[in-house]
C-alpha positions as CSV (number, residue, x, y, z in Angstrom):
1,X,7.2,5.4,-20.9
2,X,4.0,4.3,-22.6
3,X,1.7,1.3,-21.8
4,X,3.3,-0.9,-24.4
5,X,6.7,-0.5,-22.9
6,X,5.4,-1.1,-19.4
7,X,3.7,-4.3,-20.6
8,X,6.9,-5.5,-22.3
9,X,8.9,-4.9,-19.1
10,X,6.4,-6.7,-17.0
11,X,6.2,-9.7,-19.4
12,X,10.0,-9.8,-19.6
13,X,10.2,-9.8,-15.8
14,X,7.7,-12.6,-15.5
15,X,9.4,-14.7,-18.2
16,X,12.7,-14.5,-16.3
17,X,11.2,-16.0,-13.1
18,X,12.2,-19.7,-12.9
19,X,9.3,-22.2,-13.4
20,X,9.8,-23.6,-9.8
21,X,9.4,-20.1,-8.3
22,X,6.3,-19.5,-10.5
23,X,4.7,-22.6,-9.0
24,X,5.4,-21.4,-5.5
25,X,3.9,-18.0,-6.3
26,X,0.8,-19.6,-7.7
27,X,0.5,-22.0,-4.7
28,X,0.7,-19.2,-2.2
29,X,-2.0,-17.3,-4.1
30,X,-4.3,-20.3,-4.3
31,X,-3.8,-21.4,-0.7
32,X,-4.5,-17.8,0.5
33,X,-7.5,-17.5,-1.7
34,X,-9.2,-20.7,-0.7
35,X,-8.6,-20.4,3.0
36,X,-9.6,-16.7,2.9
37,X,-13.0,-17.6,1.4
38,X,-13.9,-19.6,4.5
39,X,-11.9,-18.1,7.4
40,X,-11.0,-14.6,6.4
41,X,-7.9,-12.8,5.0
42,X,-5.7,-12.9,8.1
43,X,-6.1,-16.7,8.6
44,X,-5.7,-17.2,4.8
45,X,-2.4,-15.3,4.8
46,X,-1.1,-17.0,7.9
47,X,-2.1,-20.5,6.6
48,X,-0.4,-19.8,3.3
49,X,2.8,-18.9,5.2
50,X,2.5,-22.0,7.4
51,X,2.0,-24.2,4.3
52,X,5.1,-22.6,2.6
53,X,7.2,-23.1,5.7
54,X,5.9,-26.6,6.1
55,X,6.8,-27.5,2.5
56,X,10.3,-26.2,3.0
57,X,10.6,-28.1,6.3
58,X,9.4,-31.2,4.5
59,X,12.1,-30.8,1.9
60,X,14.7,-30.3,4.5
61,X,13.9,-33.2,6.8
62,X,13.0,-35.8,4.1
63,X,15.8,-34.7,1.7
64,X,13.3,-35.3,-1.2
65,X,13.6,-31.7,-2.3
66,X,15.8,-28.6,-2.0
67,X,14.7,-26.3,0.8
68,X,15.2,-22.7,-0.3
69,X,14.4,-19.4,1.4
70,X,13.5,-18.1,-2.1
71,X,10.7,-20.7,-2.4
72,X,9.2,-19.6,0.9
73,X,9.4,-15.9,-0.2
74,X,7.8,-16.6,-3.6
75,X,4.9,-18.4,-1.8
76,X,4.5,-15.5,0.6
77,X,4.5,-13.0,-2.3
78,X,1.8,-15.1,-4.0
79,X,-0.3,-14.8,-0.8
80,X,0.3,-11.0,-0.7
81,X,-0.7,-10.8,-4.4
82,X,-4.0,-12.4,-3.6
83,X,-4.6,-9.9,-0.8
84,X,-3.9,-7.0,-3.2
85,X,-6.0,-8.4,-6.0
86,X,-8.9,-9.1,-3.6
87,X,-8.7,-5.6,-2.1
88,X,-8.7,-4.0,-5.6
89,X,-11.7,-6.0,-6.7
90,X,-13.5,-5.0,-3.5
91,X,-12.7,-1.4,-4.0
92,X,-13.8,-1.5,-7.6
93,X,-17.1,-3.2,-6.5
94,X,-17.8,-0.5,-4.0
95,X,-16.8,2.3,-6.3
96,X,-18.9,1.2,-9.3
97,X,-21.7,-1.1,-8.1
98,X,-22.6,0.0,-4.6
99,X,-23.1,3.7,-5.7
100,X,-26.1,2.6,-7.8
101,X,-27.8,0.7,-4.9
């Protein structure tokens, strides 16, 4: 399997994710990113999970939305994606920049 085939499979997978789930994924990523900048990664991750659970609880109790476990999971995956991206950026920084200092 070459790079082009992998790219096509990834884009095909992303295109098949419903728009609502993409919004939850992005929200989890953003909440974790913003909170992590000020309070650290663990607090950022926990707060992203609390926000996701709170959103689903709000949907359940107010009946203004449809509470779904999948929505919570997509939000949690978004937070995990931020942690992975952040770790990779940090590792690349130390691998390439810090060795010259």
